[in-house]
C-alpha positions, 0 to 999 in steps of 0.5 A: 281438809277439816276431817284430818283436823278432827272434824266430822265430815258428811257427804249427802247425795240426794236425787231421783232414782237413776240420776247418778248418785251412786256413780258420783259417790263410787265411780269406776277404778279405770280410768282413774279420772272416773273415780268417785268421791269416796275413793278420792276422799279416802286417798286424801285422808290416808295420804294425810294420815301417813304423812302426819307425825306424832298423831293418832287417827281413828278413821271410821266410815259409813255408807247408808242408803235411805229409800222409801223411809228404809235405811240400809248399811251398804258397807254391812255384811248384808246390804239388804238388811234394813236398819232400825 
């Protein structure tokens, strides 16, 4: 809820390879009970933005993976490209 009030929000998923971090974050579309944190958070944010009156919003998101000290932008055009 704080995100809609102007605070930055971060979700940090940490764990062993294969432990379900990506599934927890992304989930699957059908059935809707299997949606992950990201689609649920986006639904909440955009519903709040749509209902707000006399306010402007800038919604910005990043989805990064850190693995073996390499950082990749999972929303970028080339998800295999490492960031500095």
